[in-house]
C-alpha positions in Angstrom: 6.0 -56.9 48.4 3.8 -54.1 49.6 1.7 -51.9 47.4 3.6 -49.0 45.8 0.5 -46.9 45.6 -1.5 -46.7 48.8 -4.8 -46.0 47.0 -4.6 -49.5 45.7 -5.3 -50.7 49.2 -8.9 -49.5 48.6 -9.3 -51.5 45.4 -10.9 -55.0 45.3 -10.0 -56.0 41.8 -6.4 -56.4 40.4 -4.6 -57.5 37.2 -1.6 -59.4 38.4 1.5 -60.4 36.5 4.3 -62.4 38.0 7.2 -64.2 36.4 9.4 -67.2 37.1 13.0 -66.5 38.1 15.1 -65.6 35.1 12.0 -66.2 32.9 12.6 -70.0 33.1 10.1 -72.0 31.2 8.7 -73.9 34.2 5.5 -74.4 32.3 7.4 -77.0 30.1 7.8 -79.2 33.2 5.2 -82.0 33.4 2.7 -81.5 36.1 3.9 -77.9 36.8 0.7 -76.2 35.7 -1.6 -78.6 37.6 0.4 -78.0 40.8 0.5 -74.3 40.2 -3.3 -74.2 39.7 -3.8 -76.2 42.9 -1.6 -73.7 44.7 -3.6 -70.8 43.4 -6.8 -72.5 44.5 -5.4 -73.0 47.9 -4.6 -69.3 48.3 -7.9 -68.2 46.8 -9.7 -70.3 49.5 -7.4 -69.0 52.3 -8.0 -65.3 51.4 -11.6 -65.7 50.3 -10.6 -64.3 46.9 -12.2 -64.9 43.4 -10.5 -65.3 40.0 -12.3 -63.7 37.1 -9.6 -64.7 34.6 -6.2 -66.4 34.5 -3.6 -67.6 32.1 -0.6 -69.8 33.0 2.2 -69.2 30.6 5.6 -71.0 30.3 7.5 -68.1 31.9 4.8 -66.2 33.8 1.2 -65.9 34.8 -1.6 -63.4 34.8 -4.5 -63.2 37.2 -7.6 -61.0 37.2 -8.5 -61.3 40.9 -11.1 -60.0 43.2 -9.5 -59.5 46.7 -9.4 -56.9 49.4 -6.5 -54.7 48.4 -5.2 -54.8 52.0 -4.5 -58.5 51.5 -3.0 -58.5 48.0 0.7 -58.4 49.2 0.0 -61.3 51.6 -1.8 -63.3 48.9 1.1 -63.0 46.5 3.7 -63.7 49.2 1.8 -66.8 50.3 1.2 -68.0 46.8 4.9 -67.8 45.9 6.0 -69.3 49.2 3.5 -72.2 48.9 4.7 -73.0 45.3 8.3 -72.7 46.3 7.9 -74.9 49.4 5.3 -77.5 48.3 5.5 -77.7 44.5 9.2 -77.1 43.8 10.5 -80.1 45.8 8.0 -82.4 44.2 9.2 -81.4 40.8 12.9 -81.3 41.6 13.1 -77.5 41.4 15.5 -76.8 44.2 18.5 -75.5 42.4 17.5 -71.8 42.2 14.8 -69.3 43.2 11.5 -70.1 41.6 10.0 -66.6 41.3 11.1 -63.1 40.4 10.9 -61.1 43.7 8.5 -58.5 42.4 5.1 -58.7 40.8 3.2 -56.2 38.8 -0.3 -55.2 39.7 -2.9 -52.8 38.4 -5.9 -51.8 40.5 -9.0 -52.1 38.3 -11.4 -49.2 38.9 -13.5 -49.2 35.7 -15.3 -51.7 33.5 -13.3 -50.6 30.4 -10.0 -51.5 32.1 -11.4 -54.7 33.4 -12.5 -55.8 29.9 -9.2 -54.7 28.5 -7.3 -56.9 31.0 -9.7 -59.8 30.5 -9.1 -59.7 26.8 -5.3 -59.4 27.3 -5.2 -62.5 29.5 -7.2 -64.6 27.1 -5.3 -63.5 24.0 -1.8 -63.9 25.6 -1.3 -67.5 24.4 -2.3 -66.6 20.9 0.1 -63.7 20.8 2.8 -66.0 22.1 2.0 -68.6 19.4 1.0 -71.2 21.9 -2.4 -71.6 20.4 -4.5 -70.4 17.4 -7.5 -69.4 19.5 -7.7 -68.3 23.1 -10.0 -71.2 24.2 -7.5 -73.7 22.8 -4.9 -72.9 25.5 -5.8 -75.4 28.3 -4.1 -73.3 31.0 -6.4 -70.4 30.7 -9.9 -69.3 31.7 -10.7 -68.5 28.1 -12.6 -71.8 27.7 -14.7 -71.0 30.8 -16.0 -68.0 28.9 -16.0 -69.3 25.3 -17.0 -73.0 25.6 -18.6 -75.4 28.0 -15.2 -76.6 29.3 -14.3 -75.8 32.8 -10.7 -75.0 33.6 -8.4 -76.0 36.4 -9.1 -72.9 38.5 -12.7 -72.0 39.4 -13.7 -68.8 37.5 -16.0 -66.3 39.2 -18.2 -64.8 36.5 -20.7 -63.0 38.7 -18.8 -59.7 38.1 -20.9 -59.2 35.0 
């Protein structure tokens, strides 16, 4: 899962997309999102990374993450491995691979791209007809930005 573009190793902010194997709707499984959020928090702590935005969707997730680019591949490997080894057995998900092998990442080098990705993440549930307003989707950081509610994953807003 190494970086395709070596210059991304010099970045410290990334827009990440990763999908569940065969686009399975794992988000429909009770407790899955909570356990996925806990796993993300575990890896954030391990790698001393910060999340600026996130959305957990039924078939995939998006993260806007601040992390040393040299550690991005390790972060993603460990996140997927942790979920597969710790979460999947608890939920009875042992019959097939949990994740697609690849993940997409875009190194963020400008404020304009950052804000575009932030908006994309928060509007993803609305476009997918999962909510009417971004802040209504509980499994997103939109409420951290638009209301007083704090989501499951600590959001770092000091980037502003």
